[in-house]
N, C-alpha and C positions, 0 to 999 in steps of 0.2 A: 867755775860753772861755764864761763866762756871758752876755756881751754877744752873742756869736755865736748862742747858743741862743735868746736873746730875739728876735734879728732873724729867725730862722727861724720862730718862733712868730707873730710879727707878720705875716709874709708869708702864713702859712697862714690866719690870721684874715681878712686882706684878701681872700684868694681866696674864703673862705666868704661874705663879705659881698657880693662881686660876683655870686656865683651866686644869692644869696637876694634881692637887690634887684630889684624889678619894673623892667622895661625894660632891665636889663643882662644878664639871662639869657634862657632860653627863654620865649617868650610862649605862654600856654595859651589856646586858643579863637581862632576867626577873627573878623574884623570883620563886624558884623551887616549892613552895607550890601552887602558882597561876598557874604555868605551868601544874601541875598535875590536878588542878581543871578544866582547860580548856580541857585537854584530857578526863576527865570524862564526861564533857559536850558534847564532840564530840561523845563519845561512845553511847549516848542516841539518836543520830540523824542518819538518813539515808541520805547519801550524794550521790545522783544519778548523780550529775554533777561534782564531784571532786572539789567542791568549797573550801573544807578544806584540800586539798591535801598537803598543806604546813605545816599543823599541824602534827608533828610527833616526834618520839623519836630519830630519826637518828641524828648523830653528827652535820650534816649541818643544821638541823632544830630545834635544842634545844632552840634557843633563841625565845621564844614565842612573843617577841615584834616585831619580823619580820614576824609573821604569818599574813595571809590575814585577814583583818577586826579587828586586834588587835592593840591598841595603848597604850603605856606605858608612864608614867611620866618621863620626862627627868631628874628630880631631884631624885625621889625615886625609880624608876624602877617598881612601882606598875602598874598593869593594870587599866587604867582609862576609856577605851572605847572599846566596842564591837560593831562594825558596820558591821552587817551581813545581811543587806537588800538583798533579792534575786534579781539577775539581770534579766531583761526581756529576754524571749526566742525569737525565730524567729517568733513566732505566736502572734498575738495581744491578749492582756489580759492574757497571760500565762507567767509564770516565771520559772526560773531554781531554784526551791525551795528546801530547806532542809526539811526533814520530820522527825516526831518523837515527842519527848517531851523535855521539858526544865529540865535539871538536877539541883537538889538542890546544886550541887557543886559550882554553881555561888555564893553562900553565902561566899565562901572563897575569893571572889574578893571584899574585904571590901572597897576599894578605888574607886570602879566603879562609875562613874558619868554619863556615856552615854551608853545606851543599845538600839540597833536598830535591831529587828528581823522581820521587816516588810516584807510582800510578801512571807513569807515562809508558810509551810503547817503543822500545828500542829494537823491536822486530827480530829478536833472536840473536842479536850481536853479543859479543863477549864484553865483559867489563874492561874498559881500557886500562892497561897497566900503568899508564902515565899518571893516573889519579894518585898513585903512591908517592908522587913527587910534590904534592901540595902539602908541604911540611907543616904548615900552621893549622891544618885541618883538625877540628875538634868534634864536628858533628857531620856524619856522612850517612845519608838515607837514600838507598837505591832499591827500596822494596817495591814489589809488584810492578816491575818495569820491563818484564819480558827479556831479561838477560839469560844467556845460556852459557854452556861450556864451563870451564874451570875458573874458580875464583883466583884472580892473580895474587901470587904471594907478595907482590910489591906493596899491597895494602898494609903489610906488616911494617913498612917504613914510616907509617903515620904515627910517630911516637907520642904526639900530643892528643891523639884521638880519645875522646871521652865516650862517644856513642857511635856504634856501627850497626846499621840495619840493612841486611841483604835479603830479608824474608820474602816469601811468596814469589820467588823466581823459580818456577817448578822444574826447570831443566838446567839449573845451576848445580854444580857439585864442587866438592873440595875433598881430595883424597888424603890430605895431610894438613892438620891444623897447627903445625909447629910455628907457622908464621904469626899466629896469635900471640905467642909468648913475648913478642917484642912490643906489644901494645900495653906497656906497663901502667898507663893512666886510664885504661878502658874501664868504664863503669857500667855501661849498658851494651849488651850484645844480643842481637836477634838474628838467628840464621834459620828460622822456621821454614820448612819445606825445601831447604837446600839439601841435596843428597850427600850425606856424610857416611854412606855405607862402607867406604874404604878407609875411613878415619879410625883405625883400630885403637889408637891411643888418645881418643878425644878427651877422656876424663883427666888424663895427666896434663893435657894442654890447658884445660880450664884451671887446674890447680896452680898454674904459673901466672895467673892474672891477679895480682895482689889487690887491685882496686875494684874488682868486679862486684857489683851488688845486684845486678839485674841480668838474668840469663834466660833466653827463650830458644829452645832447640826442639820444638814440637814438629812431628812428621818429618824427621830428618833421616829415617832409616838407620838410626844409630845402632852400631853393633853392640852386643852385650859387653859389659865390663868383665874383666877376668874374674872368675869365681874365687872367693876367699873362704877359709874355714873359720868357724867360730872358736874362740873369741877374738881371733886376729881380724879385726873388722875395719881396718883403715888402709886407704891407698895413699899413705903419707899424710902427715898432719898439715892439711892445707890451712893457710892463713887468709884465704879468700873470705871476705866479709859478706858472703852471698845472702841477700834478703829475699829476692824473688827468683824462683826457679820453676820453669815449665819444660818438662820432658815428655809431654803427652804424645800419644800416637806413635810410640816407638816400641819395638819388641825387645824390651830391656830384660825381662824376667826379674827374679828376686835378687840377682847378682848386683843390682843397683843399690841395694840397701846399705852395704858397708860404705860405699862412697858418700852416701847421703849423710852419714854420721859426721863427716868433716864440717858440716854446716848446721849441726843440730842446735847450736846455741844462738845462731844468727837468723835462721830462716823464719820469715813471717808468712810467706806465700809458697805453697808447694802444689804443683799439678802433675800427677802421674796417671792421668786418665788414659784409657785405651792402651795401656801397656799390659804385657802378659805376665803380670805379677802372680805370685802364689803365696801360700801360707806357710812355707817350709821353715822360715826363720822370722816369723812375724813378731815374736817376742823381742827380737833385736832390731826390728825394722826401722823404727823412728827414734830410737834412743831417748834422749830427754828433750824432745822438741816441745817443751812446755810453753814456748812463746809463740808457737804457730797459731796464726789467726785464720788462715785460708788453707783448706785441704780438699783436693779433688782426686778421688780414687775411682771414679766411675769407669765402668767397662773394663775392669782389671782382673776378672775371674777370681774374685775374693769370696770367701764364705763368712759365716758369722763370727769366726775367730778374730777377724779384723778389729772387732770391738774391744778386745783385750789390749790390742796394741795402741789404741787411741784414747783409752779411758782416762788418762791423766792430762789430756790436752785441754785444760780448763779455760784457755784463752781463745779457743776456737769460736769464730763468729760465722764461718762459712764451712759447711761440711756436705760434700756430694759423694754418696756411696751408690749412686744409681747404676743400674745395669750390671749388677754383680749377682751373686747367688747366696744371699744371706739366708733365705729359706727358713725363717723362724717366725713364730707368732709375733705380731707387731707389739703386743703389750710387753713382751720380753725386752724389746729394745727401749721402750719409752718408760715403762713402769718399773718398780722395784720388784723384779722377779728373778727366778733362778735360770741360769744358763750354764750347763755343764758343771753344776754344783757350786758355782760362785755367784755372789751378789753382783749383778751388772747394773750399775747406775750410770754407765758411760754417757749416754746421750742426755738423759734427764738432768744430770747434774752439771751439764755444760751451760752455766748460767748466762754466758755471753752469746750463745748460739742464736743467730738471727736468720740464717739460711740453712734449711735441711732438705736434702733431696734423697729419698729412699726409693725412688721409682724403679720399676723393672727388677724386682728382687724376689719374686715368688713369696712375698710376705703373706701370712695367713691370719685368720681371726678377724676381730673387729677393731675399730679405731677406739683406743681407750680415752676416757674422759680426761685423763691426766695430761693429755697433750695441751690442754688449755692452760695448764699451770706453767708452761714454759714461757715466761712473761716477756722474754726478749725476742721470741720467735715471730718473724713477720712473713717468712716465705716457707711454705710447707708443700712438698710434692710427694705424694704417695701413689702416683698413677702407675698403671700397668702391673698391678699385683693381684692377689686373690682375696682381697678384703671383702668381708660380708657384713651384714647388719645394717644399721641405719647411720645417718650422718650425725655425729654428736653436736650438741648445741653449746659447747664450751670454747670454741675457737674464735672468739670475738675480736682478738687483737691482730689478726693476720691481714696482710695486704695482698698476699698471693696464696691461693688454695687450689691445688690440683689433685682431685680424687678420681680422675677419669680412668677408664679401662679397668674397672674392678667389678665386683658383683654386689654392689650396694643396693639396698632395697628401701622401700618406704617412699616418703615424700620429701621434698626439699623443706627443711624446717624454717619457720618464720624468723627464727633468731638470726638467720643469715642477714636479714635487713639491718641488724645492729652492728654488723661488721663495717663500720663507716669508713675504715681505711682501705677497704678491699679494692684492689685494682684489677685482679684477675680471679675469676671463678670458673673452674672447669670441672664439670661433673659428667662429661660425655661417656658414652658406652658403659652404662650401668643398667640397673633394672628399676629405675626410679619411676614413680607414677604420680598421678595427681596434677594439679595446676601449678603454674609459676606463682609463688607467694607474692602478694601485693607489696610486701615489705621491701622487695628488691628496688622499689622506686626510691628508697632512701639512700641507695649507693651512688653518691654523687661523684666519686672518684673512679668508678668502674671503667676499665679500658677494654676488658675482654670478658664476654659471657658466652660460655660454651656448654650447651646442654644437649647436644646432638646424640642420636642413637640411644634414646631411652624410650619410655612409653608414656611420656608426658602428654597431657591433653588440655582441652579447654580453648577458649579464644584468647588471642593476644590483645590485651587492652592497649589502647593508643598511647597510654602514658606509663607502660609497665617498666620502662627504663628512662623515663623522661629526665630525671635529675642528672643523668650522665650524658646529656646531649652534647656537651662540649668535650668530653673525654673518651667516650666509647669508640673503640677502633674495630673490634671484632664482635659480631653477633652471629652465633652459629646455633640454630635450632633444628637442624636437619634430622630426618628419620625419627619423627615422633608422630603424634596423632593430633596436632594442633588444627583447629578448624577456624572458620570465620574468614575475614579479609586480611590482606597484607597491611600491617600498620604503616601509617604514613611516614613516620620517622622524620618529621619536618625539623630542621635545625640541627641535625646530627652532623656537625661540621667536620668531625674527625673520623667518621666511619670509613673503614677500608675494606672489611669483609662482611658481606651480608649473605648468609646461607640459610635458606628456608626450604630447601628441597625435600622431597619425599614426606609431605604432610598432607593434610586434607583441606588446604586453604582454597577458597573460592572467590568469586567476584573478579574484579579487574585489578590490574597493577596500577597503583597510584602514580600519577605523573610526578609527584614530589620526589620519587626515586632519582629522577634526572637532576636533582639539585644537590645530590651527595657528591660534592666536588672531589673528594679524596678517595672515592670508592675504587678499589682495584679488583675485587672479586664479587660478582653477583650471581648467585645460584638459587633459582626458584623452580627448578625442574620438578616434574612428576607431582604436580598438584592438580587442581581442577580450575585453574584460572581461565578466563575467557576474555573476549574483547579485543581491542586494537592496541598495537604498539606503534606509537608515533614518534616523530623526532623529539618531541618534548620529553619522552621517557628517558632519553639518552643524551639530552641536550648538553649537560655540563659535566659529563663523565670523562674528562680528558685523561685521567689516570687509569681507566679501566683496562685490565689485562685478561680477565676471565669472565665470560658471559655464558650462562647456561639457562635457557628458558624452555628446554625441550620437554616433550610429553605434557603439554598443556594445549588448550584450544585457542591459541593466540594468533592474531592476524597482523602481519606487518604492513604498514601503510606509510611508505617513505617516498618522497619525491625523487624523480630521476636525477636531480642535481644534488641530492643530499650527500654531504661529505661528513662522515662521523668524526667526532672530536678525539677519538681514541685510536690506538694501534693495539689490537688484541693479539694475545698469544693463543687463546682458546676460545672458539666460538661454537656453541652447541645449540642448534635450533631444530633438532629432529622433531617432526610432527607438528611444527608450527607452519602456518600458511604463509609462504613467501611468494608463491607463484601468482599467476601463471608464467610471468616473465622472470628470467634469471635476475637476481638482485644486483643492480649495477654498483651499489655502494661497496660490494665486496672487493672491487678492484683497488680500493684504497688500503686494504689490509695486507701489508707486505711483510708482516712479522709472524704470521700464523704458524703455530706448531700443530694444532689440531682443528679440523673443520668438519662439522657434522650438520649437513642440511638435508638429511635423508627424509623421505616421506613428507615433503614440504610442498607438494602440488605444483612443482615446476614443470611446465610443458614448453620447452624452448630449446633452441640450439645453443650448445655450450659456446660461450664467447671465446675469441682467440686469446684475450688477456688472461683467461682463467689459469692456463698452464703457467704463464709467466709469474702470476701472483703466488702460486703454490709450489713452484719448482725448487726454490732455494731454501725454504725454512720448514715446510710442512713435513710432518712425519705420520700423521693420522688423518685420513681423508675419507669421508663418507658422503656420497651423493646418491645412494641407492634408493630404489622405490620412488622414482620420479618418472617423467617421460622426456628425459634429456636425450638429445640426438646430436649427431655430428661425428666427424672422424676422431678416432682415438689416437692421440699423440701425446706422449708424456715423457718428460725428463725429470726424474726425481732422485737426486743423489742421496737424499735422506729418508726416502720412503721405506716404511717398515710394515705397513698394512695396506692392502688394496682390495676393495670389493667393488665389482663392476656390474652387478645385476640390478638394473634400473637405478644405478647410482655408483659412487666411487669412494673408497677409503684407502689411505696409504699408511706406511710404517705399521699401520693397520690400513687396509684399503678396500673400500666398498664402492663399486660403481655398477653393481649388478642391477638387473631389471630396468635397463634403459634401452636406448636404441643406438649404442655406439657401433661404429663400423671401422674398418681398417685392419691392418696386419697385427697379429698377436706378437710378432717378433719385436715390435717396439718396446715391449716390456723389458728387454735386455738393457735399456737405458736407466732402469730403476736402480737405486742404490743397493748395497749388499746387505742391508739390515732387515729386509722384508721378512715378516713372519705370518702374515695372513693375506690371502689373495682370493678374490671371488670375482670371476668374469662371466658368470652364467647369465643366460637370457639376454644376450646382445647379438650383434651380427658381425662378430669378429671372424677373420679368415686367415688362411695361410697355414704353413706347417708349424708344429711345435718347435720353438727355438731350443738351442742346446746351451742356454745360459743359466738354467735353473740352479746349477750347482753353486752359483755365487751367493745364493740366499741361504746361508747355513742356519739361520735362526727360524726359517719357515717351518712351523710345527703344527699348524692348526688344520686348515682344510682348503680344498678347491685350488689345487696347483697342478702343474704338469706331472705326468705319471713317472717319468724316468728319473726323477730326482730321488728315487727311493733310497739310494745309498746314503744320501745326506740328510734325510728326514725320517729317522727311525720312529718318531713319535706321531707320525701322520695317522689320523683316524678316519677322516672323511675326505675323499677326493672326488670332486664333481666338475667335470668339464663338458657336461651335456649340452646339446642344442647349440653347437657352434659349427664352424667349418674347418676344424682341424684336419690335417692330412698327415701322411707319413705312416710309419709302422711303430709298434710298441717295442721298446728295448727291454731286454731281460732285467734291467735294473729295477723295473717296476715291481718285480717280485720280491724285492728286499723290504717292502713295506709290511713288516711283520705285524704291525698294529692296525693295519687298515681294516675297517669294518664296513664302510660303504664306498663302493667304487662305481662311478657312473661315467662312462665314456660314450653314452648314447648319442645318436643323431649327429655323427661326424662322418668324415671320409677316411677313417683310419683303416689301413689295409693290413693284410697278413692273416695269420692264424692266431687262435687263442693261445697265448704263451703256455708251454708245457709246465713252466715253473710256478703257475698260480698257486700250487700247493704251498708255496712259501708264505701265503697270507695266513699266518698261524692264528691270528685273532679270529678268523672265520672258522677255525676248527675246534674252538672251545668256548664255553659259556663265559660271559662277562658280567660286570656289575650292572645294576639297574640304570644308573645315570652316568654320564661322563661330565665331570666337573673339573674346572681349572681354578686354582687359587692363585691370587696375585696381590701385590701391594703397590701403591703409588703415593706420591705426595702432591695433593692438589695445590694449585696456586693460592698463595695467601695463607697456607697452613704449614705448620712446622713438622708434625708427626706424620708418618706413613699411614695411609688409609688401607686397611685390609679389605679385600673383596673376593668374591668368587663368581664364576661364570659357568652356568650349566649349558653345555653345548646342545645344539638342536640341529636337525637336518630335515630337508624336504625330499621325499622320494616320490617320483612320478610313476604312474602306471595307468595306461589307457586314458590319458587326458585328465586323470585325477591326481591330486597331490595329497600325500600323507605326511603330516608333521609329527616327527618323533622328537621328544625332549625328555620326558620323565622315564621313558623306557629305551632311550637311544643305546644304552650299553648292551642291550640284548639284541639289537637289530644288526644283522649281517646280510648285506645286500650286494649283489653283483649284477650290474646292468651294462651289457654290451650291445644294446638294441641299435639296429640300423647303423652298423659300423663297417659293413662290407667284409666281415670276417669270413674265412672259409675253413675247411677242415671239419673236425668233429669236436664234441664237447666233453670228451672223456676226462679231460684234465681237471674239471671243476668238481668232480664227484668226491674228491677227498676233502672238500671244505664242509665238514660234517655239520657245522652249526649254521649253515646258510638259512636265512629266513625267506629271502626273495632272490630268485634267479631269473634274469631276463636276457635271453640270447636271441630274441626275435628279430626278424627282418635282416638277416644276414645271408650268407651263402654256405651255411653249415651243411655237410653231407654225412652219410653213414647212418649207423644205427643209434637210437637213443641208448645210452649205456645201461646194461642190465643191472648195474649196481646202484642205480639212481634211488632205489628204495632205502638206502642207508642215510639219506638226507632227512632224518626224522623230524627236524625242526622246520622243514620247508613249509611255508604258507602260501607262497606265490611262485608259480612256475609258468614261464612263457617261452615256448620254443617255436612259436608260430612264424610263418612266412620264411621258411628255410627250405632245404632240399633233403630233409631227413627221410629215410625209408625203413622198411621192415616193420615188425610188430612193436606195439607198446609193451615195454617190459612188465611182467606180472608183479615185480617188486614195487611198482608204483602204488599199489593198493595198500602198502604198509605205511604210507605217509598219512597218518590219521588226521593231522592238523591242516592238510591242504585245503585252502578256501578259494583260491583262484588258480585256474588251469586253462592254458590256451596252447593247443597243439595243432591249430588250424593251418591250412594251406601248406602242407608238406606232401610227401608221397608215402605216408604211413599206410600199412595194410594189416589185414587180419582182424581178429576179434578184440574188441576192447575188453581188457581183463575185468572179470566180474568181481564186484565188491561194492559195498554201500557207497564208498567215497567217490569212485569214478563215475558211477551211474547217477550221482546227484547233480552233476554239472549239465548245463543245457547243451543242445546240439551245436551251438556256435563254437564250443571249445574244441570240436573235432571236425568241423566242416572243411571242405577243400581237400579232403583225403579220400578220393573216389573208391579206393580199395579197402577202406575201413568199414567195419560192420559191428553190429551188436548195440545193445542199449547203452546210452539213451538215443542212439540213432534209430531211425525208422527202418533202415536197411538191415535185414536179418542175415546172419551168417549162413553159409551153405550147410554146415552141420546142424544148425538149428532147424533149417527147412526139412532135412532128412528125418530128424527126430520128430518133427511135427507131423510128417506124412506117414510114419510107420504105424502098423496095427497096434503095437504095444502102446504107442503114444496116444492113439485114439481111444483105447480101452481106459487108459488112465484119465483122459479128459472126461469120458462118460461117467466113471466112478466119481470124479471130482464134482461134476455137474449134479449127479444124483445126491451127493452129500450136501451140496449147497441148497438143493431144493428141499431136502428133508429138514435142514436147519431152519430154513425160512418158514416152513409149515409149522414146526414146533413153536417157533417164536410167536407166530400169529395166534395159535391156540392158547398159549400162555397169557397173552395180553387180553384175549376175550374172556378167559376164566377170571382174571383179576377184576375186570370191569363188572362182570356178573356178581361177584362176591360183594363188591362195594355197593352195588345197587340194592 
């Protein structure tokens, strides 16, 4: 017994000795040579965020094994790991990156096995070839690090490498992957987004990696594998034990199928999404991949036949067939029904299926009740199809349900409240009616509730999603008929998106909104809200990126010293009251992409800081319909829309209807992506610059005329009421789609271009409205939002403004009023569908064209205040729809042609033409006087008078007889 105790004591003493003896326990301190190498490595980097602040020569920091990202061997003290992945910043997809270059001093770290420099910024440098000399390297991650040029083949010398990740270096390429074949130990390879378009034999190179189990080559521009004939379906019997394969986003075509058969027995995860696959050899496509658990074939141009190829994959837990063309009734996919004469139980019998995405497939019919019998299913996405009917009440086990963008009708069933595991419910863009069921208050795990673009109504109860106050991240109820007040949403600590726009909400905005600390997107536009917005409403919204309160009756009341807690990307406050002074707090917002403060009652001088704030990031700017004044000066390299009438917009740009002054030539500093420009109703001056051709995307309206060759889609061009000078170039006549052209009230010289007949849209009838369809992705939302814009235009005549919208497609207007044109107007007569022609207040000479009567659609004609002479053409009486006519202040002579139309206008239409005579003027023509004084004319007048007297007498006698009879 004593011997055994002594033996235990001896063992314990030996253990203490081993732990205490240098070299046998943990080594303290790093090797000096390697410490100096790390310091040299640091000197080649720019550390903007202090990530390497612990790397120093100070006494307390000399042990490099304690430095951030450094790990040393416990036995030898050598540096074996550098883990310097950049941490994410507060903004999405941005990182707190190191910058600079990789120092060759890393070669001193001979025992380095792990190097991670991902998400840093090496500023377009190439991957240094000397990294191939770190022979002990097992893990190398250089992903998302802004490397460019060609992958050095020296990386093939890393024979011990187990994992290589060069992904998301978008300008990196490799024309030959033969160097990979030397990495015999490689198990994980990720080259996603590396350009491999020249790697013709990429598939053979992969076959030479005997240890590879994880391969990611998505978005690599892979060339198709050489086509093979059936049944010779193998590119060599590969022994690669591949388990995970992602080839998504490549134009592979069906030629990839034979190569896939090399891994049919080992693959568990296969992603071929966004590839140009087809159904030509689908029966051979996946062989006997019965072990496959994950299959993504989304966006691959497949039809319903794909179901025959996957029907035996009984182990599938994840199936994504979205964005294909299955185009069959949904009950055929999920129920036991017939497809092409065969029983198709493919999806219904996949007992392990937990994730099913069939969105964007043109599926028809109704949602079958049998979907509720798929007991393993937790994620179901049927969005973007043509499904009709009501929402079934059998899907109670789901955690994710997306039925958006269909044609579903009826109300939201109460049974939804029993789906207690539900995390996302999206029923957007259907035809649902009724109120939100109270049972939704039972969904305590709900993270996203999307019911926008339906016809739902009723008031929003304060507690309608109260149970999810800790989990709810997205609440989207836009485009419905909800009424009442905005719910307080107190305590919703996770809420990121709150969209209540385009409803009938009234009252004030509760200050509790300002306590939603994680809110990124707030949209309550186009309601009937009123009251004041104070600093309390925005107090704690430090993560806010999108704010839209436009089209309400809200008044902003902020102190001059207020500094918002956020940095917005989108700020939309149109029709809110911000004025009269320009809001000072805007100068803090230096990341804005879109700014709309139009019609906000600002009456102030535009501050100097405004252009500095908007010049570097803004692409859409609207400050129109205010009373903003000051010099116009702008440098916008990203601007794509500009509107300048009493306000401004860029990238889209509105600054119209203000009091801006200065030279129009400064617009040449705007970037090349401009597609909308409105400068009307300002005090701009100078000649039209010749830089318009740089804006190739400018397609909407109100831009300089000679850009015609570059803007074939231009419909409305309005540069009226400015101080432009110069002459019109013939390029203007290339605007074949122009329907409204207004160059009035400028100082443009020359003659009316003879080529105006090139305005072909003015020669033929158009559609009733002019509509533009577009799509965009709002901040905080994943899917594109489709929308349309019906164009409108204001046409001025005699100080009156006519607003055309619902009939704009029929309006063809030419306004060259007060532009100092000379010559004649013969050129415009070929524009047969003109509705309005205004050439007044110019220096036009000559005769009014005799063919003017062929303008049958003309309703407005103004040729006043010119130097026209001769007679009014008789053909003018043929324009039956003419409602406005002004020929005043010319040198016209002769008799006004007789016809009901021309005599119906008052004398102001003809005044200022001393030699003009005939009705409606009081001045009679000489031939009428001769006719009136002739004997024949007197006899005719006598006969007419006698006839009138006889008719009067007869009428009086008849009335008297009638009265006598009744008495």
